N, C-alpha and C positions, 0 to 999 in steps of 0.2 A: 739290758733289756730288747728290745725286739724288733725288729724291720717289718708293718706290715708294707706287703703291697696287694693292693687291688686293679684287678686288671674292672673296666669298665667301658659305658662309652662315651663317644668325646663330648659327645650334645650335655652329660652330665657334668659334667668337668667340674663347672664355674661355680653349680649351685654346693659341688661340694668342698671348692677352694676357698668360699666365702663364711660358709658353717666350719669348715677346721680355722679359720683366717678369728673366728668369732670364739675360739678354746686354745688361742696364742700359738696354735698348731700353723707356723711358713714356712718347715722349710722340708719343700718337696722335691725328685725330680720326675720327670714325665719322661716319658716315651712313644714314638705310635709306636702302636706297634696294630699285628694285623695276626687274628685265629676262626679257628670256627672252631664246632660244638655239637650241643644240640642244635647251636639253630642253620645247620648245619646249611650257612649263607643266601644265599637269593636272588629273584629272579629281575635281571636290567634285563631292559629294551635300552636301544640304540640304534636311531634306523629302518624302525619297523621290526627290528631284530630283536628279540627275544635270546635275553644269555644268562646261563646262573655263573654267578659273582659264590666263589669258593670263599673268600677272604675276606672276613668283616671289618673294618675300619674299628680299632681297640686303643685305648692306654693305658698304657701302667704308671700306676702314679706307687709313688714310694716314699715311705717317709719313715728312721727310727727313730723312736723314743723310747719311754722310761717304761718299765715294766705295767707303775700301776694303771697307766693313763689306754693301755688299748683296746681294753672292756669297751670306753668309750670311746674311742675313733675310729672302733669295728661299729659300735652301732650308728653313727655319722656314716660313712662311708653308706653303711646299707640306708640309711634315713634318707642319701640325695642322690642316693645313686638306682634305688627301687622305681623297674613303671609294674612288676609283677612279670614279665616278658618273659621269655626265653632270649636271652644274650645278655642279661643283665650285668650278667662277670660272676670273676670268681674273688674271694679276697684272702690273700697265706700270711701265714704267719712264722717269720723266722727269726730264732735265737741270735744275737748278736753278740760276738769273746769281745772283744778291745773296737776301739772307734779312737781313731787319732788324728785331727786338726795340724795337714801340713803344718800349714804357717806359723804356727807357733805353739809346734808341740804338745799340744791340750791333749788330755785323754779322755774318754767316758765321757760320761755328761755332758761338762763341760765342752765337747768338741762337738757336742752336736747339738746347743744350745749357739 
């Protein structure tokens, strides 16, 4: 199994969720995040005063899937979240040794489904 972790623009989440739902991926963990990278923030204006926003809002979307699903899900994330602009985000893929559902003590793929 693999854990796919994507850092995306918040406005792209609903598109991503709909596309993942179409292929049966409904188990997602979403975390509000803030970050900076090549985008290096943006300028804001408050009452006529310009200021630099250093950390931009992002969402971290995580899911654990079977190894065979990784390429399809990565392709969906790229399709749903790509604007072609700096700041579209990153995808990280981590190996998962074991998953245990606390309530039923199920292990492995059954614990994820």
